[in-house]
C-alpha positions, 0 to 999 in steps of 0.5 A, spaced: 500 500 500 502 507 498 503 512 503 497 515 501 492 509 502 491 508 495 492 501 492 491 498 485 488 491 486 481 487 485 475 489 489 469 485 488 462 487 487 459 487 494 465 491 497 465 496 491 458 498 493 459 498 500 465 503 499 462 507 494 456 508 498 459 510 504 464 515 500 459 518 496 454 519 503 460 523 506 462 527 500 455 529 497 455 536 501 462 538 499 461 535 492 454 539 491 457 545 494 463 545 489 459 543 483 452 545 484 453 552 481 456 548 475 451 543 474 445 547 476 439 545 480 435 543 473 441 542 468 444 536 464 451 537 463 454 530 461 461 532 463 467 536 466 468 539 459 461 542 459 457 539 454 450 540 455 444 536 453 440 542 451 445 543 445 448 536 444 441 532 444 444 526 445 437 523 447 433 526 442 426 529 443 424 527 450 417 530 451 412 525 453 417 519 454 419 515 460 426 516 462 430 513 467 436 517 470 442 512 473 446 515 478 442 521 479 446 525 484 442 531 486 437 530 480 439 535 476 439 532 470 432 528 471 429 535 473 432 538 467 428 532 463 422 533 467 422 540 465 422 538 457 416 534 458 419 527 460 416 523 465 422 521 469 424 516 475 431 517 478 436 513 483 442 513 486 446 509 491 447 515 496 442 517 500 445 523 502 445 525 494 438 524 494 437 528 500 440 534 496 435 532 491 430 533 496 433 539 498 433 542 491 425 540 490 423 544 497 427 550 495 423 550 488 417 549 492 418 555 496 420 559 491 427 560 494 432 556 489 437 558 493 440 551 494 441 552 501 444 548 506 441 541 507 439 539 514 441 533 518 434 531 520 434 524 518 427 525 516 429 530 511 429 525 505 427 524 498 420 523 496 414 527 498 412 534 497 416 539 493 417 542 486 422 542 481 421 545 474 416 541 472 411 543 478 413 537 482 418 533 486 423 529 482 421 521 483 427 518 486 429 512 490 435 509 493 438 503 489 444 499 486 445 500 479 446 492 478 439 490 481 434 495 478 428 496 482 424 497 476 419 492 471 421 490 465 420 495 459 418 500 463 422 506 460 423 509 453 430 512 454 435 511 460 441 516 461 447 517 466 452 522 466 458 519 470 453 516 474 454 509 477 458 506 471 465 508 473 464 506 480 461 498 479 465 492 479 460 489 473 459 494 468 456 488 464 451 487 469 449 494 469 448 495 462 444 488 462 439 491 467 438 497 463 437 493 457 431 489 461 428 496 463 428 499 456 423 498 451 425 495 444 428 500 440 430 504 447 436 508 448 441 508 453 446 514 453 452 514 459 458 518 460 464 516 463 472 518 464 475 517 457 479 510 458 486 513 456 486 517 462 487 511 466 494 511 463 496 518 466 496 521 473 489 524 475 493 531 475 490 538 472 497 540 471 503 538 467 504 532 471 498 530 468 500 530 461 505 524 462 503 517 462 506 513 468 502 506 467 500 502 462 493 503 459 492 496 459 493 495 467 485 494 469 487 494 476 482 498 480 483 504 483 482 503 491 482 508 497 483 504 503 480 507 510 484 506 517 480 499 518 484 497 512 478 496 508 476 499 501 473 506 502 472 508 495 473 504 488 473 506 481 474 500 476 478 501 469 476 499 463 479 500 456 475 502 450 475 495 447 472 493 454 467 498 454 464 496 447 465 488 449 460 490 456 455 494 451 455 488 446 455 482 452 449 486 455 445 485 448 445 492 446 448 495 440 453 501 440 450 506 436 455 512 437 461 514 441 462 522 443 469 524 445 467 532 447 473 536 446 475 542 451 471 548 449 475 555 448 474 559 454 472 554 458 477 555 464 474 550 470 478 545 473 474 539 476 479 534 479 484 532 474 480 535 468 483 542 466 484 546 460 491 544 459 489 537 459 483 538 455 487 541 449 491 534 449 487 528 452 480 526 451 477 526 458 470 523 457 467 518 453 459 518 451 456 511 449 450 511 445 446 504 446 440 502 443 436 496 445 434 492 439 427 491 437 
């Protein structure tokens, strides 16, 4: 183990889910405070590069469609979709993230929109009254992406903006579950860190431009807590691995988008920065279709 408490080693699905649920519950407040203004209470941003669904339209016309958001965080994307006339259901592994979704709904119901602090009352949870842009609370549930609590063929579309898929041990299982809940001809669009990024340090500065490990090393990135157990896990897949996951799940890969860093965009988000964005792809967006 490194002095920083980081390892590269296999972690199974149960340990991965447990670690990431705890990590996101602990990090949700800081995450929303730092990134909430960029994401907006009702906005669909696919990636740190700032690609916006309002412009990209990767999901097509969503009005009147049943849409599932996978790994919704505080529900910003789902709230935007509802504002476009979609019927949205959303879920996340982290209860604390869903409490932030509830907080935003309550802010909008009160006409506040301030994105104020979230209380610590255990009863301040998702569901119930509240109002988003579509005039009601965003329907959310706490769930694991590898076992979706939805009936077969319930949705026309599914989407995930860096939600769930980078943080699961079995991406094929998530994709297969998504296929199950999609209707024939339904589309699933998801974004993840671009696989090539894994060969480089996660550093927004010049150090992040020099590869320091093999792109083909699939060892998960594991942060270890004081008890020696994983406290955060990300799983690396090459581009070919992702294509294999999509096809193994019974989906068809219809398109692949690699957003370029736009001129004038100076936001640094973790390892994403204008410097790295000019040289390396940071995000891969997969558009998949369930065959009819």
